[in-house]
C-alpha positions in Angstrom: 42.8 -51.9 -67.1 45.7 -53.1 -65.1 43.4 -54.2 -62.3 41.4 -56.2 -64.8 44.6 -57.8 -66.2 45.8 -58.7 -62.7 42.5 -60.6 -62.3 43.2 -62.7 -65.3 41.5 -60.7 -68.1 42.9 -61.3 -71.6 43.5 -58.6 -74.2 40.3 -58.9 -76.3 38.1 -60.6 -73.7 34.5 -59.3 -73.6 33.7 -57.6 -70.3 30.3 -56.7 -68.7 30.4 -53.9 -66.3 27.5 -53.9 -63.8 27.1 -50.5 -62.3 25.0 -48.4 -59.9 24.9 -45.6 -62.6 26.9 -43.0 -60.7 28.4 -40.5 -63.2 32.0 -40.8 -62.3 32.0 -44.6 -62.2 30.2 -44.8 -65.6 32.7 -42.4 -67.1 35.6 -44.4 -65.8 34.2 -47.7 -67.1 33.7 -46.2 -70.6 37.2 -44.7 -70.6 38.9 -48.0 -69.5 37.1 -50.4 -71.8 34.6 -48.6 -74.1 33.8 -51.7 -76.2 32.6 -53.6 -73.2 28.9 -54.1 -72.2 27.7 -51.7 -69.6 24.6 -52.7 -67.6 22.8 -50.7 -64.9 22.1 -52.9 -61.9 18.4 -53.4 -61.4 18.8 -53.2 -57.6 19.7 -49.5 -57.8 16.8 -48.7 -60.1 14.2 -50.4 -58.0 15.7 -48.9 -54.8 14.9 -45.4 -56.2 11.4 -46.5 -57.3 10.7 -47.9 -53.9 11.4 -44.5 -52.3 9.0 -42.8 -54.8 6.4 -45.5 -54.2 6.6 -44.8 -50.4 5.9 -41.1 -51.1 2.9 -42.0 -53.3 1.6 -44.3 -50.5 1.9 -41.4 -48.1 0.0 -39.2 -50.4 -2.9 -41.6 -50.4 -3.7 -40.5 -46.8 -4.2 -36.9 -47.8 -5.0 -37.1 -51.5 -6.3 -40.6 -52.3 -7.0 -40.0 -56.0 -3.6 -38.4 -56.8 -1.8 -40.9 -54.6 -3.4 -43.9 -56.3 -2.7 -42.4 -59.8 1.0 -42.0 -58.8 1.2 -45.6 -57.6 -0.2 -46.8 -61.0 2.2 -44.5 -62.9 5.2 -45.7 -60.9 4.2 -49.3 -61.3 4.0 -48.8 -65.1 7.3 -47.0 -65.0 8.9 -50.0 -63.3 7.4 -52.3 -65.9 8.7 -50.3 -68.8 12.2 -50.0 -67.3 12.3 -53.8 -66.6 11.5 -54.3 -70.3 14.2 -51.9 -71.4 11.9 -49.1 -72.6 13.5 -46.1 -70.9 11.8 -43.6 -73.3 8.3 -44.6 -72.2 9.4 -44.8 -68.6 10.7 -41.3 -68.7 7.4 -40.1 -70.2 5.5 -41.7 -67.2 7.9 -40.1 -64.7 7.1 -36.8 -66.3 3.4 -37.6 -65.8 4.0 -38.1 -62.1 5.2 -34.5 -61.6 2.6 -32.6 -59.6 1.8 -29.1 -60.9 3.5 -26.6 -58.7 0.5 -24.4 -58.9 -1.9 -27.2 -57.9 -3.5 -26.0 -54.7 -5.6 -29.1 -54.2 -2.7 -31.5 -53.4 -2.7 -31.5 -49.6 0.5 -33.5 -49.0 3.2 -32.1 -46.8 6.0 -33.9 -48.6 5.1 -32.9 -52.1 8.3 -30.8 -52.5 10.5 -33.7 -51.4 8.6 -36.1 -53.7 9.1 -33.7 -56.6 12.8 -33.4 -55.9 13.2 -37.3 -55.7 11.2 -37.6 -58.9 13.4 -35.1 -60.7 16.5 -36.9 -59.5 15.1 -40.2 -60.7 14.3 -38.7 -64.1 17.9 -37.5 -64.4 19.3 -40.8 -63.2 17.3 -42.8 -65.8 18.0 -40.3 -68.6 21.7 -40.4 -67.9 21.8 -44.2 -67.7 19.3 -45.2 -70.4 22.0 -46.7 -72.7 22.9 -49.1 -69.8 19.3 -50.3 -69.2 18.8 -53.7 -70.9 15.6 -55.6 -71.3 15.8 -57.4 -67.9 12.6 -59.3 -68.9 14.5 -61.4 -71.4 17.0 -64.1 -70.3 20.3 -63.7 -72.0 20.7 -67.4 -72.7 17.3 -68.4 -74.0 15.8 -65.0 -75.1 12.5 -66.1 -73.4 10.6 -63.5 -71.4 10.9 -63.8 -67.6 8.4 -62.4 -65.2 9.0 -59.4 -63.0 8.0 -60.0 -59.4 5.6 -57.3 -58.3 
């Protein structure tokens, strides 16, 4: 709080914290100024989605049907997150999980993909209260388009 005051913040001034969603930073922000607005930075969300998308693109080479399905699910997940619907996005992430007993998936990185998918699910679940509807401009409340 002292750092914020040294930067010119007044006592009851509204503050928006833009965060990467790391647990310790989120906890510190909430402790310092709980009544402020906390927003998860879209860059960090999409960075994780990009990694998952690269896995899915790799899977297309060995299992085209599953790889394509994963690409579609991840694209939909991105859309729902952009529009602030983390509940639906989490459902889609769960749909991406390959069955461990599925012998037909012939992709060497399936375990690494599953691990990253699980980490992403936890990340979104932990940060869901900080995910706004990025598809609406704050000033005009008009929908804006997500670049694909």
